[in-house]
C-alpha atoms as a printed R data frame, in Angstrom:
    type eleno elety resid chain resno       x       y       z
1   ATOM     1    CA   MET     A     1   1.523  24.291  24.142
2   ATOM     2    CA   ALA     A     2  -0.503  22.332  26.475
3   ATOM     3    CA   GLN     A     3  -3.317  24.757  26.208
4   ATOM     4    CA   ALA     A     4  -3.137  24.647  22.494
5   ATOM     5    CA   ILE     A     5  -3.336  20.810  22.395
6   ATOM     6    CA   MET     A     6  -6.352  20.884  24.759
7   ATOM     7    CA   THR     A     7  -8.022  23.461  22.602
8   ATOM     8    CA   PHE     A     8  -7.282  21.380  19.634
9   ATOM     9    CA   LEU     A     9  -8.730  18.243  21.089
10  ATOM    10    CA   LYS     A    10 -11.881  19.932  22.147
11  ATOM    11    CA   ARG     A    11 -12.776  20.671  18.462
12  ATOM    12    CA   PRO     A    12 -15.466  18.116  17.183
13  ATOM    13    CA   THR     A    13 -13.714  17.854  13.947
14  ATOM    14    CA   THR     A    14 -10.356  16.702  15.619
15  ATOM    15    CA   ILE     A    15 -12.295  13.915  17.421
16  ATOM    16    CA   ALA     A    16 -14.041  12.983  14.168
17  ATOM    17    CA   GLY     A    17 -10.716  12.814  12.268
18  ATOM    18    CA   PHE     A    18  -9.307  10.524  14.900
19  ATOM    19    CA   ALA     A    19 -12.407   8.317  14.877
20  ATOM    20    CA   VAL     A    20 -12.524   7.978  11.080
21  ATOM    21    CA   ALA     A    21  -8.796   6.969  11.002
22  ATOM    22    CA   LEU     A    22  -9.430   4.325  13.781
23  ATOM    23    CA   VAL     A    23 -12.548   2.935  12.193
24  ATOM    24    CA   MET     A    24 -10.784   2.567   8.766
25  ATOM    25    CA   GLN     A    25  -8.138   0.461  10.343
26  ATOM    26    CA   ILE     A    26 -10.738  -1.692  11.971
27  ATOM    27    CA   ILE     A    27 -12.899  -2.130   8.885
28  ATOM    28    CA   PHE     A    28  -9.911  -3.054   6.644
29  ATOM    29    CA   SER     A    29  -8.437  -5.402   9.242
30  ATOM    30    CA   VAL     A    30 -11.679  -7.208   9.864
31  ATOM    31    CA   LEU     A    31 -12.920  -7.384   6.266
32  ATOM    32    CA   TRP     A    32  -9.587  -8.279   4.579
33  ATOM    33    CA   MET     A    33  -8.697 -10.887   7.262
34  ATOM    34    CA   THR     A    34 -12.069 -12.603   7.025
35  ATOM    35    CA   GLY     A    35 -12.819 -12.088   3.414
36  ATOM    36    CA   TYR     A    36  -9.607 -13.737   2.215
37  ATOM    37    CA   ASP     A    37  -9.425 -16.340   4.985
38  ATOM    38    CA   GLY     A    38  -9.364 -19.791   3.657
39  ATOM    39    CA   ILE     A    39  -8.976 -18.897  -0.051
40  ATOM    40    CA   GLY     A    40  -6.665 -21.826  -0.913
41  ATOM    41    CA   GLY     A    41  -8.928 -24.275   0.744
42  ATOM    42    CA   ARG     A    42 -11.806 -23.318  -1.604
43  ATOM    43    CA   ALA     A    43  -9.777 -23.787  -4.928
44  ATOM    44    CA   ASN     A    44 -12.182 -26.773  -5.517
45  ATOM    45    CA   GLU     A    45 -14.848 -24.316  -6.341
46  ATOM    46    CA   LEU     A    46 -13.078 -23.449  -9.623
47  ATOM    47    CA   GLY     A    47 -14.480 -25.115 -12.734
48  ATOM    48    CA   ILE     A    48 -12.514 -27.203 -15.300
49  ATOM    49    CA   ALA     A    49 -14.053 -28.417 -18.624
50  ATOM    50    CA   VAL     A    50 -12.670 -31.656 -20.018
51  ATOM    51    CA   VAL     A    51 -13.010 -32.605 -23.718
52  ATOM    52    CA   SER     A    52 -11.873 -35.487 -25.526
53  ATOM    53    CA   ASP     A    53 -12.013 -36.142 -29.352
54  ATOM    54    CA   ASP     A    54  -9.820 -39.262 -28.895
55  ATOM    55    CA   ARG     A    55 -12.208 -42.386 -28.469
56  ATOM    56    CA   LYS     A    56  -9.397 -44.529 -26.867
57  ATOM    57    CA   ALA     A    57  -6.776 -43.319 -24.272
58  ATOM    58    CA   GLY     A    58  -8.150 -39.765 -24.434
59  ATOM    59    CA   ASP     A    59 -11.599 -40.770 -23.307
60  ATOM    60    CA   ALA     A    60 -10.168 -42.942 -20.579
61  ATOM    61    CA   VAL     A    61  -7.910 -40.233 -19.201
62  ATOM    62    CA   ALA     A    62 -10.718 -37.573 -19.547
63  ATOM    63    CA   GLU     A    63 -13.086 -39.982 -17.434
64  ATOM    64    CA   GLN     A    64 -10.389 -40.523 -14.857
65  ATOM    65    CA   LEU     A    65  -9.739 -36.684 -14.518
66  ATOM    66    CA   VAL     A    66 -13.406 -35.937 -13.970
67  ATOM    67    CA   SER     A    67 -13.865 -38.512 -11.422
68  ATOM    68    CA   THR     A    68 -10.653 -37.796  -9.339
69  ATOM    69    CA   LEU     A    69  -9.743 -34.121  -9.582
70  ATOM    70    CA   PRO     A    70 -10.939 -31.932  -6.682
71  ATOM    71    CA   PHE     A    71 -12.595 -29.245  -8.719
72  ATOM    72    CA   GLN     A    72 -15.941 -28.598 -10.451
73  ATOM    73    CA   MET     A    73 -15.230 -30.938 -13.193
74  ATOM    74    CA   LYS     A    74 -17.480 -30.879 -16.391
75  ATOM    75    CA   ARG     A    75 -17.224 -33.260 -19.228
76  ATOM    76    CA   VAL     A    76 -18.044 -31.197 -22.311
77  ATOM    77    CA   ASN     A    77 -18.851 -32.675 -25.767
78  ATOM    78    CA   SER     A    78 -17.000 -30.092 -27.923
79  ATOM    79    CA   ILE     A    79 -14.076 -27.906 -27.833
80  ATOM    80    CA   ASP     A    80 -16.118 -24.869 -29.103
81  ATOM    81    CA   GLU     A    81 -18.611 -25.352 -26.403
82  ATOM    82    CA   ALA     A    82 -15.867 -25.436 -23.832
83  ATOM    83    CA   LYS     A    83 -14.359 -22.298 -25.248
84  ATOM    84    CA   ASN     A    84 -17.705 -20.492 -24.882
85  ATOM    85    CA   MET     A    85 -17.918 -21.621 -21.241
86  ATOM    86    CA   LEU     A    86 -14.305 -20.271 -20.681
87  ATOM    87    CA   ASP     A    87 -15.045 -17.071 -22.465
88  ATOM    88    CA   GLU     A    88 -18.082 -16.480 -20.163
89  ATOM    89    CA   ARG     A    89 -15.938 -17.399 -17.106
90  ATOM    90    CA   ASN     A    90 -18.292 -20.510 -16.202
91  ATOM    91    CA   VAL     A    91 -15.092 -22.515 -16.179
92  ATOM    92    CA   HIS     A    92 -11.436 -21.444 -15.630
93  ATOM    93    CA   LEU     A    93  -9.508 -24.055 -17.539
94  ATOM    94    CA   ILE     A    94 -10.072 -26.333 -20.549
95  ATOM    95    CA   VAL     A    95  -8.407 -29.809 -20.663
96  ATOM    96    CA   TYR     A    96  -8.495 -31.083 -24.261
97  ATOM    97    CA   PHE     A    97  -7.557 -34.466 -25.620
98  ATOM    98    CA   PRO     A    98  -7.335 -34.125 -29.508
99  ATOM    99    CA   ALA     A    99  -8.432 -36.891 -31.797
100 ATOM   100    CA   ASP     A   100  -4.842 -38.136 -32.450
101 ATOM   101    CA   PHE     A   101  -3.911 -38.321 -28.777
102 ATOM   102    CA   THR     A   102  -3.583 -42.102 -28.479
103 ATOM   103    CA   ALA     A   103  -1.672 -42.404 -31.839
104 ATOM   104    CA   LYS     A   104   0.834 -39.742 -30.875
105 ATOM   105    CA   ALA     A   105   1.278 -41.325 -27.473
106 ATOM   106    CA   ALA     A   106   2.408 -44.493 -29.293
107 ATOM   107    CA   ASP     A   107   4.922 -42.549 -31.387
108 ATOM   108    CA   ALA     A   108   8.283 -42.790 -29.446
109 ATOM   109    CA   LYS     A   109   9.646 -39.580 -31.175
110 ATOM   110    CA   GLU     A   110   6.685 -37.207 -31.046
111 ATOM   111    CA   GLY     A   111   4.652 -38.033 -27.767
112 ATOM   112    CA   ALA     A   112   1.067 -36.841 -27.091
113 ATOM   113    CA   ALA     A   113   0.036 -33.359 -26.022
114 ATOM   114    CA   ILE     A   114  -2.807 -32.393 -23.637
115 ATOM   115    CA   GLN     A   115  -3.979 -29.061 -24.768
116 ATOM   116    CA   TYR     A   116  -4.986 -26.641 -22.154
117 ATOM   117    CA   TRP     A   117  -6.741 -23.325 -22.374
118 ATOM   118    CA   ILE     A   118  -6.762 -20.494 -19.847
119 ATOM   119    CA   ASN     A   119  -8.846 -17.363 -19.947
120 ATOM   120    CA   GLU     A   120  -6.592 -14.392 -18.873
121 ATOM   121    CA   SER     A   121  -9.487 -11.956 -18.759
122 ATOM   122    CA   ASN     A   122  -9.950 -12.865 -15.107
123 ATOM   123    CA   PRO     A   123  -8.771 -11.768 -11.586
124 ATOM   124    CA   VAL     A   124  -5.127 -11.536 -11.376
125 ATOM   125    CA   ASN     A   125  -4.285 -14.856  -9.635
126 ATOM   126    CA   VAL     A   126  -6.412 -17.096 -11.860
127 ATOM   127    CA   LYS     A   127  -3.553 -17.655 -14.211
128 ATOM   128    CA   GLY     A   128  -1.290 -18.772 -11.378
129 ATOM   129    CA   ILE     A   129  -3.779 -21.165  -9.916
130 ATOM   130    CA   MET     A   130  -4.522 -22.681 -13.195
131 ATOM   131    CA   SER     A   131  -0.829 -23.075 -14.263
132 ATOM   132    CA   GLY     A   132  -0.323 -25.093 -11.109
133 ATOM   133    CA   VAL     A   133  -3.420 -27.280 -11.990
134 ATOM   134    CA   ILE     A   134  -1.890 -27.831 -15.513
135 ATOM   135    CA   SER     A   135   1.251 -29.168 -13.972
136 ATOM   136    CA   GLN     A   136  -0.658 -31.284 -11.521
137 ATOM   137    CA   ILE     A   137  -2.765 -32.903 -14.268
138 ATOM   138    CA   THR     A   138   0.173 -33.449 -16.621
139 ATOM   139    CA   GLN     A   139   2.188 -35.158 -13.862
140 ATOM   140    CA   SER     A   140  -0.891 -37.098 -12.833
141 ATOM   141    CA   VAL     A   141  -1.363 -38.387 -16.422
142 ATOM   142    CA   ASN     A   142   2.363 -39.321 -16.519
143 ATOM   143    CA   SER     A   143   2.222 -41.306 -13.282
144 ATOM   144    CA   GLN     A   144   2.104 -45.003 -13.041
145 ATOM   145    CA   THR     A   145  -1.098 -44.844 -10.999
146 ATOM   146    CA   THR     A   146  -2.864 -43.099 -13.938
147 ATOM   147    CA   ALA     A   147  -1.279 -45.679 -16.443
148 ATOM   148    CA   THR     A   148  -2.691 -48.494 -14.351
149 ATOM   149    CA   GLY     A   149  -6.142 -46.925 -14.305
150 ATOM   150    CA   ILE     A   150  -6.025 -46.247 -18.075
151 ATOM   151    CA   SER     A   151  -5.009 -49.845 -18.740
152 ATOM   152    CA   SER     A   152  -8.066 -51.079 -16.675
153 ATOM   153    CA   VAL     A   153 -10.432 -48.752 -18.712
154 ATOM   154    CA   LEU     A   154  -8.910 -49.840 -21.946
155 ATOM   155    CA   SER     A   155  -9.247 -53.463 -21.170
156 ATOM   156    CA   ALA     A   156 -12.767 -52.942 -20.018
157 ATOM   157    CA   GLN     A   157 -13.484 -51.351 -23.462
158 ATOM   158    CA   GLY     A   158 -12.420 -54.635 -25.155
159 ATOM   159    CA   MET     A   159  -8.679 -53.959 -25.842
160 ATOM   160    CA   ASP     A   160  -6.432 -56.873 -25.333
161 ATOM   161    CA   LYS     A   161  -4.750 -56.726 -21.825
162 ATOM   162    CA   THR     A   162  -1.221 -56.780 -23.162
163 ATOM   163    CA   ALA     A   163  -1.979 -54.032 -25.675
164 ATOM   164    CA   ALA     A   164  -3.769 -51.998 -23.088
165 ATOM   165    CA   ASN     A   165  -0.762 -52.252 -20.605
166 ATOM   166    CA   ALA     A   166   1.570 -51.248 -23.461
167 ATOM   167    CA   ALA     A   167  -0.677 -48.261 -24.479
168 ATOM   168    CA   ALA     A   168  -0.993 -47.105 -20.875
169 ATOM   169    CA   GLY     A   169   2.736 -47.502 -20.231
170 ATOM   170    CA   GLN     A   170   3.513 -45.418 -23.236
171 ATOM   171    CA   LEU     A   171   1.112 -42.733 -22.243
172 ATOM   172    CA   SER     A   172   2.485 -42.449 -18.859
173 ATOM   173    CA   THR     A   173   5.918 -41.227 -20.155
174 ATOM   174    CA   ARG     A   174   5.088 -39.448 -23.310
175 ATOM   175    CA   VAL     A   175   2.548 -36.807 -22.384
176 ATOM   176    CA   HIS     A   176   3.416 -33.088 -22.197
177 ATOM   177    CA   ALA     A   177   1.435 -29.847 -21.761
178 ATOM   178    CA   GLU     A   178   0.558 -27.491 -24.583
179 ATOM   179    CA   THR     A   179  -1.008 -24.297 -22.931
180 ATOM   180    CA   ASN     A   180  -2.941 -21.745 -24.912
181 ATOM   181    CA   SER     A   181  -4.302 -18.400 -23.630
182 ATOM   182    CA   MET     A   182  -7.659 -16.910 -24.380
183 ATOM   183    CA   HIS     A   183  -7.644 -12.984 -24.201
184 ATOM   184    CA   ALA     A   184  -4.032 -12.960 -23.420
185 ATOM   185    CA   VAL     A   185  -2.970 -10.133 -21.152
186 ATOM   186    CA   PRO     A   186   0.765  -9.687 -21.587
187 ATOM   187    CA   ASN     A   187   1.594  -7.264 -18.837
188 ATOM   188    CA   PHE     A   188   1.040  -7.415 -15.133
189 ATOM   189    CA   LYS     A   189   0.186  -3.665 -15.129
190 ATOM   190    CA   ASP     A   190  -2.656  -4.291 -17.543
191 ATOM   191    CA   GLN     A   191  -4.004  -6.983 -15.192
192 ATOM   192    CA   MET     A   192  -4.088  -4.678 -12.256
193 ATOM   193    CA   VAL     A   193  -5.970  -1.897 -14.291
194 ATOM   194    CA   PRO     A   194  -9.529  -3.108 -13.256
195 ATOM   195    CA   MET     A   195  -8.742  -3.061  -9.441
196 ATOM   196    CA   MET     A   196  -7.035   0.298  -9.666
197 ATOM   197    CA   ILE     A   197  -9.740   2.043 -11.740
198 ATOM   198    CA   VAL     A   198 -12.464   0.804  -9.363
199 ATOM   199    CA   LEU     A   199 -10.449   1.775  -6.303
200 ATOM   200    CA   ALA     A   200  -9.631   5.223  -7.451
201 ATOM   201    CA   SER     A   201 -13.113   5.853  -8.724
202 ATOM   202    CA   TRP     A   202 -14.781   4.852  -5.427
203 ATOM   203    CA   VAL     A   203 -12.332   6.858  -3.336
204 ATOM   204    CA   GLY     A   204 -12.741   9.803  -5.671
205 ATOM   205    CA   ALA     A   205 -16.464   9.607  -5.389
206 ATOM   206    CA   MET     A   206 -16.379   9.268  -1.794
207 ATOM   207    CA   ILE     A   207 -14.291  12.466  -1.141
208 ATOM   208    CA   MET     A   208 -16.186  14.323  -3.676
209 ATOM   209    CA   ALA     A   209 -19.509  13.548  -1.867
210 ATOM   210    CA   GLN     A   210 -17.903  14.854   1.384
211 ATOM   211    CA   ASN     A   211 -16.797  18.023  -0.191
212 ATOM   212    CA   PHE     A   212 -20.096  18.449  -1.961
213 ATOM   213    CA   ASN     A   213 -21.888  18.157   1.232
214 ATOM   214    CA   ALA     A   214 -19.533  20.766   2.767
215 ATOM   215    CA   SER     A   215 -20.407  23.193  -0.042
216 ATOM   216    CA   SER     A   216 -24.018  22.735   0.494
217 ATOM   217    CA   MET     A   217 -23.705  23.408   4.105
218 ATOM   218    CA   ALA     A   218 -21.631  26.539   3.476
219 ATOM   219    CA   ILE     A   219 -24.378  27.710   0.980
220 ATOM   220    CA   GLY     A   220 -26.862  27.216   3.723
221 ATOM   221    CA   ALA     A   221 -30.509  28.214   3.424
222 ATOM   222    CA   SER     A   222 -29.730  31.019   0.937
223 ATOM   223    CA   VAL     A   223 -30.460  28.566  -1.968
224 ATOM   224    CA   GLY     A   224 -33.440  26.237  -1.811
225 ATOM   225    CA   LYS     A   225 -32.963  22.730  -1.293
226 ATOM   226    CA   TRP     A   226 -34.069  21.562  -4.698
227 ATOM   227    CA   LYS     A   227 -31.933  24.057  -6.380
228 ATOM   228    CA   LYS     A   228 -28.962  22.898  -4.441
229 ATOM   229    CA   PHE     A   229 -29.696  19.323  -5.257
230 ATOM   230    CA   GLY     A   230 -30.106  20.195  -8.902
231 ATOM   231    CA   ALA     A   231 -26.989  22.128  -9.075
232 ATOM   232    CA   GLN     A   232 -24.943  19.274  -7.294
233 ATOM   233    CA   LEU     A   233 -26.463  16.733  -9.745
234 ATOM   234    CA   VAL     A   234 -25.420  18.870 -12.885
235 ATOM   235    CA   VAL     A   235 -21.892  19.221 -11.389
236 ATOM   236    CA   THR     A   236 -21.837  15.428 -10.716
237 ATOM   237    CA   ILE     A   237 -22.567  14.578 -14.349
238 ATOM   238    CA   VAL     A   238 -20.185  17.008 -15.740
239 ATOM   239    CA   ALA     A   239 -17.476  15.838 -13.294
240 ATOM   240    CA   GLY     A   240 -18.210  12.269 -14.354
241 ATOM   241    CA   LEU     A   241 -17.898  13.185 -18.058
242 ATOM   242    CA   VAL     A   242 -14.578  15.003 -17.618
243 ATOM   243    CA   ILE     A   243 -12.864  12.456 -15.068
244 ATOM   244    CA   SER     A   244 -13.875   9.371 -17.120
245 ATOM   245    CA   LEU     A   245 -12.625  10.879 -20.357
246 ATOM   246    CA   VAL     A   246  -9.272  11.931 -18.690
247 ATOM   247    CA   SER     A   247  -8.902   8.452 -17.249
248 ATOM   248    CA   ALA     A   248  -9.645   6.488 -20.399
249 ATOM   249    CA   SER     A   249  -7.325   8.870 -22.354
250 ATOM   250    CA   LEU     A   250  -4.548   8.347 -19.954
251 ATOM   251    CA   LEU     A   251  -4.907   4.554 -20.118
252 ATOM   252    CA   ALA     A   252  -4.874   4.576 -23.948
253 ATOM   253    CA   ALA     A   253  -1.973   6.909 -24.084
254 ATOM   254    CA   LEU     A   254  -0.026   4.607 -21.693
255 ATOM   255    CA   GLY     A   255  -0.610   1.615 -23.873
256 ATOM   256    CA   ASP     A   256  -3.336  -0.214 -22.047
257 ATOM   257    CA   LYS     A   257  -5.164  -3.006 -23.998
258 ATOM   258    CA   MET     A   258  -8.659  -1.891 -25.027
259 ATOM   259    CA   GLU     A   259 -10.235  -4.954 -26.847
260 ATOM   260    CA   SER     A   260 -13.577  -3.206 -27.382
261 ATOM   261    CA   GLY     A   261 -12.227   0.141 -28.390
262 ATOM   262    CA   PHE     A   262 -11.824   3.574 -26.726
263 ATOM   263    CA   LEU     A   263 -15.303   4.724 -27.039
264 ATOM   264    CA   ALA     A   264 -17.036   1.661 -25.494
265 ATOM   265    CA   PHE     A   265 -14.579   1.709 -22.560
266 ATOM   266    CA   TRP     A   266 -14.973   5.464 -21.939
267 ATOM   267    CA   LEU     A   267 -18.720   5.142 -21.833
268 ATOM   268    CA   PHE     A   268 -18.734   2.218 -19.573
269 ATOM   269    CA   GLU     A   269 -16.218   4.087 -17.226
270 ATOM   270    CA   LEU     A   270 -18.453   7.078 -17.264
271 ATOM   271    CA   LEU     A   271 -21.427   4.957 -16.202
272 ATOM   272    CA   MET     A   272 -19.398   3.331 -13.469
273 ATOM   273    CA   LEU     A   273 -18.212   6.757 -12.186
274 ATOM   274    CA   LEU     A   274 -21.607   8.158 -12.110
275 ATOM   275    CA   THR     A   275 -23.015   5.109 -10.246
276 ATOM   276    CA   PHE     A   276 -20.246   5.291  -7.675
277 ATOM   277    CA   MET     A   277 -20.711   9.172  -7.287
278 ATOM   278    CA   LEU     A   278 -24.557   8.931  -6.879
279 ATOM   279    CA   THR     A   279 -24.141   6.039  -4.396
280 ATOM   280    CA   ALA     A   280 -21.586   7.753  -2.279
281 ATOM   281    CA   GLN     A   281 -23.689  11.033  -2.329
282 ATOM   282    CA   MET     A   282 -26.941   8.986  -1.418
283 ATOM   283    CA   PHE     A   283 -25.314   7.771   1.936
284 ATOM   284    CA   ILE     A   284 -24.482  11.460   2.874
285 ATOM   285    CA   TYR     A   285 -28.062  12.687   1.832
286 ATOM   286    CA   VAL     A   286 -29.594  10.038   4.049
287 ATOM   287    CA   LEU     A   287 -27.124   9.854   6.944
288 ATOM   288    CA   GLY     A   288 -25.285  13.246   6.780
289 ATOM   289    CA   MET     A   289 -21.508  13.083   7.545
290 ATOM   290    CA   ALA     A   290 -22.127   9.637   9.167
291 ATOM   291    CA   GLY     A   291 -22.657   8.361   5.694
292 ATOM   292    CA   MET     A   292 -18.966   8.723   5.165
293 ATOM   293    CA   LEU     A   293 -18.238   5.913   7.488
294 ATOM   294    CA   LEU     A   294 -20.695   3.774   5.351
295 ATOM   295    CA   ASN     A   295 -18.711   4.847   2.304
296 ATOM   296    CA   VAL     A   296 -15.558   3.543   3.918
297 ATOM   297    CA   LEU     A   297 -17.186   0.371   4.633
298 ATOM   298    CA   PHE     A   298 -18.434  -0.076   1.176
299 ATOM   299    CA   MET     A   299 -14.997   0.737  -0.233
300 ATOM   300    CA   SER     A   300 -13.615  -2.220   1.782
301 ATOM   301    CA   LEU     A   301 -16.383  -4.567   1.055
302 ATOM   302    CA   GLN     A   302 -16.287  -4.002  -2.689
303 ATOM   303    CA   LEU     A   303 -12.438  -4.615  -2.779
304 ATOM   304    CA   VAL     A   304 -12.887  -7.918  -1.120
305 ATOM   305    CA   SER     A   305 -16.176  -9.108  -2.830
306 ATOM   306    CA   SER     A   306 -15.991  -7.804  -6.388
307 ATOM   307    CA   GLY     A   307 -13.413 -10.402  -7.740
308 ATOM   308    CA   THR     A   308 -10.657  -7.916  -8.268
309 ATOM   309    CA   THR     A   309  -7.760 -10.013  -7.121
310 ATOM   310    CA   VAL     A   310  -9.202 -13.529  -6.649
311 ATOM   311    CA   PRO     A   311 -12.200 -15.237  -8.420
312 ATOM   312    CA   ARG     A   312 -15.511 -14.662  -6.416
313 ATOM   313    CA   GLU     A   313 -15.990 -18.461  -6.318
314 ATOM   314    CA   LEU     A   314 -13.133 -18.646  -3.807
315 ATOM   315    CA   LEU     A   315 -14.519 -16.057  -1.410
316 ATOM   316    CA   PRO     A   316 -16.554 -17.065   1.893
317 ATOM   317    CA   PRO     A   317 -20.379 -17.388   1.196
318 ATOM   318    CA   PHE     A   318 -20.932 -14.018   3.021
319 ATOM   319    CA   PHE     A   319 -18.635 -12.050   0.774
320 ATOM   320    CA   HIS     A   320 -19.650 -13.859  -2.500
321 ATOM   321    CA   ASP     A   321 -23.298 -13.263  -1.749
322 ATOM   322    CA   ILE     A   322 -23.018  -9.532  -0.772
323 ATOM   323    CA   GLY     A   323 -20.937  -8.773  -3.762
324 ATOM   324    CA   THR     A   324 -24.035  -9.414  -5.894
325 ATOM   325    CA   PHE     A   325 -25.614  -6.303  -4.520
326 ATOM   326    CA   LEU     A   326 -22.540  -3.999  -4.846
327 ATOM   327    CA   PRO     A   327 -21.628  -2.019  -8.131
328 ATOM   328    CA   ALA     A   328 -17.954  -2.838  -8.045
329 ATOM   329    CA   THR     A   329 -18.667  -6.496  -8.920
330 ATOM   330    CA   TYR     A   330 -20.367  -5.395 -12.244
331 ATOM   331    CA   SER     A   331 -17.762  -2.710 -12.804
332 ATOM   332    CA   ILE     A   332 -14.875  -5.223 -12.619
333 ATOM   333    CA   GLN     A   333 -16.631  -7.712 -14.920
334 ATOM   334    CA   GLY     A   334 -17.508  -4.959 -17.550
335 ATOM   335    CA   ILE     A   335 -14.026  -3.437 -17.353
336 ATOM   336    CA   MET     A   336 -12.332  -6.859 -17.947
337 ATOM   337    CA   ASN     A   337 -14.694  -7.619 -20.880
338 ATOM   338    CA   LEU     A   338 -13.906  -4.361 -22.568
339 ATOM   339    CA   LEU     A   339 -10.189  -4.278 -21.795
340 ATOM   340    CA   PHE     A   340  -9.182  -7.760 -22.246
341 ATOM   341    CA   GLY     A   341 -12.060  -9.492 -24.063
342 ATOM   342    CA   GLY     A   342 -15.003 -11.576 -23.042
343 ATOM   343    CA   PRO     A   343 -18.765 -11.808 -23.328
344 ATOM   344    CA   SER     A   344 -21.160  -8.731 -23.737
345 ATOM   345    CA   SER     A   345 -21.157  -6.166 -20.988
346 ATOM   346    CA   SER     A   346 -24.830  -5.449 -21.507
347 ATOM   347    CA   GLN     A   347 -25.929  -7.134 -18.462
348 ATOM   348    CA   ASP     A   348 -23.332  -5.213 -16.245
349 ATOM   349    CA   VAL     A   349 -24.490  -1.942 -17.861
350 ATOM   350    CA   LEU     A   350 -28.119  -2.682 -17.127
351 ATOM   351    CA   ILE     A   351 -27.421  -3.474 -13.379
352 ATOM   352    CA   LEU     A   352 -25.283  -0.361 -13.065
353 ATOM   353    CA   VAL     A   353 -27.941   1.741 -14.614
354 ATOM   354    CA   MET     A   354 -30.537   0.330 -12.154
355 ATOM   355    CA   MET     A   355 -28.183   0.871  -9.112
356 ATOM   356    CA   ALA     A   356 -27.521   4.566 -10.166
357 ATOM   357    CA   ALA     A   357 -31.264   5.107 -10.768
358 ATOM   358    CA   ALA     A   358 -32.056   3.614  -7.280
359 ATOM   359    CA   ALA     A   359 -29.384   5.786  -5.635
360 ATOM   360    CA   LEU     A   360 -30.815   8.944  -7.275
361 ATOM   361    CA   ILE     A   361 -34.318   8.079  -6.275
362 ATOM   362    CA   ILE     A   362 -33.282   7.505  -2.702
363 ATOM   363    CA   SER     A   363 -31.350  10.758  -2.646
364 ATOM   364    CA   ILE     A   364 -34.421  12.590  -3.981
365 ATOM   365    CA   ALA     A   365 -36.614  11.141  -1.229
366 ATOM   366    CA   ALA     A   366 -34.075  12.117   1.436
367 ATOM   367    CA   VAL     A   367 -33.992  15.747   0.309
368 ATOM   368    CA   GLY     A   368 -37.803  15.749   0.049
369 ATOM   369    CA   LEU     A   369 -38.074  14.689   3.616
370 ATOM   370    CA   ARG     A   370 -35.664  17.299   4.707
371 ATOM   371    CA   LYS     A   371 -37.195  20.445   6.168
372 ATOM   372    CA   SER     A   372 -36.228  23.653   4.381
373 ATOM   373    CA   ARG     A   373 -34.956  26.478   6.617
374 ATOM   374    CA   SER     A   374 -36.566  29.805   5.912
375 ATOM   375    CA   VAL     A   375 -34.234  32.750   4.840
376 ATOM   376    CA   SER     A   376 -34.847  36.446   4.936
377 ATOM   377    CA   PRO     A   377 -35.312  38.272   1.549
378 ATOM   378    CA   ALA     A   378 -32.252  40.403   2.222
379 ATOM   379    CA   VAL     A   379 -29.947  37.347   2.465
380 ATOM   380    CA   ALA     A   380 -31.577  35.597  -0.382
381 ATOM   381    CA   ALA     A   381 -30.841  38.744  -2.539
382 ATOM   382    CA   GLU     A   382 -27.391  38.823  -1.386
383 ATOM   383    CA   ALA     A   383 -26.844  35.060  -2.277
384 ATOM   384    CA   VAL     A   384 -28.167  35.780  -5.696
385 ATOM   385    CA   GLN     A   385 -25.850  38.833  -6.183
386 ATOM   386    CA   ARG     A   386 -22.876  36.569  -5.399
């Protein structure tokens, strides 16, 4: 047994397997612990749009919120403009004071409602963060401190001091939240789909690249390097077509929401898969089997930086910036738009096409620089017969 163990350990593939397992642990630990460090402390990077159509108390509360809340506060002129900003994910919450806000606050029976809008076509924890913000804002408006501030603002606007105090006091006890969802995602399983598709696609592309490289090495010099490259490219495209069709069909059969329809989602997933496959193969064309380590590194980087679980605004600057250059970022955005609803995915499509083209060009250059090994006519004839 001891001799068998020593023989096993002397094999380069055994050492390589151990090294890969160790490196994966190091990469995941370092990237995840640093990438998600301090997420809660950067919540002030999230954007909130405040709109008021009420020229009295609504305007006063809106101004106070914009000046005091620790977020990227934006005073917006109309609710339609704010909804466009929310749809494009430029803000993460709308706070709206309707035109009858002051009048209803004075009604002892009805009370006033602050209307909130959340875009659920976002990373999984945005809704939870914004729900906490909604509670915070509503409590703040209902507090005596807010009432005092509103009273001062109303008095400065020319309202009688007694009337201003009365209006502020009424407002501080009669405000409730009315929360609305844009692109509602009813099930948690649906919310997790973008992350799982990207993860499964990159891991599949990474393992495919490794096995394609093994097939190429097994074929050896019996087939020319350009014929092998062309054959691998054709197989990659066919694999992308089949795999994306199966994946999209399974999601549709299992009841996943496809806001833009099956065809649009399938074609986008096909583009994403081909981009991932060509990128993973590029690293191996350039670095050989060492490219697998780079593929593992890219997998971890993309999971952290693409905005799959938390908004990219909350990430440390390094991870936020590097995500701009990685395909998973645009894949996540496009998938959320097509599955749940959102702005056009044309920009995401264009960037993925450019990334796929760049990976293909670099792979062609790597193959071109590689020296072809000569092969005897007999071996070539035997390979053709096979």
